[in-house]
N, C-alpha and C positions, 0 to 999 in steps of 0.2 A: 352321415353326420361325423364331424370331427370333434373329439373331446380332449381338452387339455387337462392333464393330471399333474397338479402341483404337489410335490412330495412323492414322486413316483418311485423313489428308492427306499422309502420307509415301509413299515410293516403293512399298513392298510393300503397305501398308495401302490405298492408293488402287486398286491393282490388284485386291486382294481385293474391295473394294466394287464395282468394275466387274463382276467376274465374278458376284458374288452377285446384283446387280440384274439382270443379263442372264438369270439363271436364275429370276427372279421371287421371290427370297427377301426376307424382311423384314430390312432392315439398320438397325441402330441405331448412332448415332455421337454424339460431343460434341466441340466444338472447345475450344481452350485458354481462350477467353474465358469459357466457361460452367463449366468444371471444370478444376482443376489435379490431374492424376492422381498427383502427388507427395503430395497431402494425403489422409490416410486417411478423414477424415470426409466431405468432399465427394465422394470417390470412392464410398464406401459408399452415400451418399444417391443418387447417380446410378444405380448398379446396382439399388438398391432401387426407385427410381421406374420404371426401364425394364424390369426383370425379364426379361432375355433368357434363351433356352434354352441358348445357347452363347456363347462369347466368344473372340476372337482378340486376344492382347496383342502388338501390333506397335509400340506406342508406345515410343520410346527416344530418348536423346540419342546421336547417332552422328557419325562423322567419319573421315577418312583418317589417314595417318601424322602429318601436321602438326597436326591437331586433337588427336591423342593426345599429342603432344609438348607442345602449348601448354596443354591443359586437362584433365589427368588427374583432378584433383579433381572437376570438374564431371561428367566422364564416369562416374566411379565412384559418386559420391554420388547424382546425379540418377537414374541407372538403378536403383540399389538402392531408392531411395524409390519409384519407379514400380512396381517389381516387388512390394515388400512391401505397398504400399498397395492395388494392384489385386487381387493374388491373395488377400490377407486378406479384402477386401470380397467378392470372388467366392465364397469359401467361406461367409462369413457370410450372404450373400443366397441361396445355394443353387444357383448355376449349375452344371449337371451336367457340361458339357463345356467345357474351356478349352484353347486351344492357345497355348503360350508360344513366341515366336520368339527363339531364340538366334542364334548366328552361327558360321560356320566358323572365324573367327579365334580362337575359344576353345580350339582344340586345341593341344597342345604344339608348340613351334617345330620340333622334330626328329621329328615323327610319321612313322612309316613311310607310304609312299604306295602306293595310295590310302588315305585316312584312314577307318578304320572307327569306328563309334560308341563302341566299347569302349576307344578310345585316349584318351578324355577323362581328364585328371588323371594321365597316365602319365609326364609330364616337364615341364620348365620351359616357361613361356609365352614368346611373342615379346615382348621388352621394349618395343617401340614401340607395343604396344596392350594391355599387361597390365592397366591400370586398367579399361578397357571389358570385357575378357575376364573378369576376376574378377567383375564385376557380373553378367554373363550366366551365368557358372557358378553364382553364388548363386541366380539365378532358376530354373535347372534343378534345383538341389538343393531349392528350396522346392516346386516342382511334385512332385518325387519324395516329399518329406516328406508332402505332403497326400495323395498316393496311399497311402503306407504307413500313416500314422497314422489317416486318416479315410476311406480308400476312395474318394477323389475320382478320377473317370475323366478325368484331365487328362493332356495330353501336351506334350512339347517337340519342336520341329523346328529343324534347323540348316541354313538355306539357305546356298548358296555365295555368291560375290561377285555382287551384284545390280547391274543397270543397267536403264535403260528410260526411256520418256517420263515426265516429271514428276520426274526425278532432280535432285539438288542440283549445280549447276554452279559453285559458289563455289570458286575455286582455293585458298582457305585451308583448307577443310575437306571438300572433296568426295572421293569415291573415284576410282579410276583412269580408268574409262571416261568419265564426264562431264568430268573434268579434261582428258583428252586431246582430247575433242571440242572443248571450248572453246579450248584452247591452239592447236590446229591451225586452227580456224575463224578465230581472231583473227590468226594468222600469215598466213593467206591474205588477210584483209581489209587487213592492213598491207603486204603484199607482202614479208614476211620471207624471207630465204634459208635460215634454219635455225631449229630449235626445240630447246631444251635440255630433257633429261629426267633425272629422278633415277635413280641406280643404274647398273647395267651393261646392263640389258635382259634379263639371263639368267634372272631369277626367273620361275617358271611359275605361272599362275593359271587357275582355272576360272571362267567367267562365265555367269551364268544370268539370262535376261530376267525382269523382274518379273512379267510375265503368266504365265510358266511357274512361277515361284515361287508365285504365287497359286493356280494350279490344283493344285500339289503340296500346299500347305497345306490347301486345302479337301478334297482327296482323303484326306489323312491324318486330318483331323477326322472323316471318315465311316468310314474303314476301319482306322485304327490305334488300338490301345489297349494301351500297354505302358509300363513304367517307364523303359525306355531311350530316350534322345533319338533322333530319326530324321533322317538326312541327306537334304537335297533339293539335288541338283546336276545339272549338265548331262551329266556322265559323261566329259568330256575336258578337257584344259587346253592352253594355248599359252603361249609366252614373252611377256613384256611387250614385247620388241622386235617380235615378230610382231604383237601387238595394235596397237602404235604404227603400224606400216606399214599395217595394215588400216584403221585410223581415218584416217590421212593420205590413203589412197586414196579412201575414202568422201567425205571433206571436200574433196578436191582439192588438197591440199598437195603440192608437187613439190620442195621444198627438202631440205636435209640434216637428219637427226635426230642430235643430239649427246647423248652420255651422260656425266653428271657422276657418276663413281664415288665422289666424296667424300660424296655424299648417300645416306641409307638407302633400302633397297628392301624391307625386311621379310623374311619367311621365304623361303627359296630355292624352295620348291615347296609348293603347296597344292591337292590334288585330292581331293575327297570320294569315298568308296565309297558310292554310293547304291543298291547292289544290293538292299538290303532293301526299299526303296520300289519299285524297278523290278519286283521279284518279286511285289509286291502288285498290279501292273497299271498303274502310272503311268509316264509317260515325258514328257520335255520335247518341245516341238514347234517351237520358234523357232530356226533356225540363227543363228550369231553374226553373220555379215555382215548378214543380213536385220534382225536386232534392232538393230544399230548404225545401219543406214540409217534405220530408223523413229525411233530416238532422235534422230538428227541432224536429221531432218525436223521433229520436234517442237520441238527447240531453235531451229531457224531460224524456225519459225512463231511461237513464243513470244517470241523476241528481236525479230523484225521487227514483231510486233504490239504491242510495248510491254508484254507481260504479265510478271508476275514469274517469273523462273527461278532464284530464290534466289541472286542474285549477291552 
């Protein structure tokens, strides 16, 4: 089988490509210089020329709280364009299996915990990421529409908060794990006595290594075939304060962690109920500390070697 991975240079897309190639699978990709996935015609031509058996749509414009505050138009419009362009082309070309990547941030702000898949659209979204969330919800709805109207055997998966080697460490638009790794690393390099953090530290989050996410995605592509989106999570959560202490310890920062409660911290708790996927036979394998250590080692190597770490 040949599998096209859209977004193969991103955090989860690159992890998917690594796993597929390690299994001897034929992997098809295209970079932004050769095709703009927001453009329907070039996207259709790409898929027509490559004719993959399956496709994983991991391409997206993403960012943390600050990125959602600064660029909601771009997050909404570009993600909608990618989804409509790619999924329309995938159907017209006849790709039998497509896996669309949503995000755990699309659940309502006040979802009961842990969050089950049927909680989607049951309440208001978190305001700090509503533009991105609405785009991803539209993608899921489009996948379901293709299943209902045309019988497409496509699925949507909802990974938890992801991190890992190859992540985005730009402090303006990165997610929490890479942002904290960089902040604490730079504080150590400068000899700072303290590091300031957004919020109170009380918010709870679940963190999933990108390699675990990739294995869950590929497992779902083989074993899952349902209209309902599928959660892919680690199965447990920690507070942001606990995460900060863990990353500070890994990096070697011994100063004080200060909390700025005037800054937003997002939803108070977000833990996915991944029991449906676990019952199918999949489970994550990378403990959080081990994953953070490998991510920090990658960051140090990329930084010291002068390679791009998306700063």
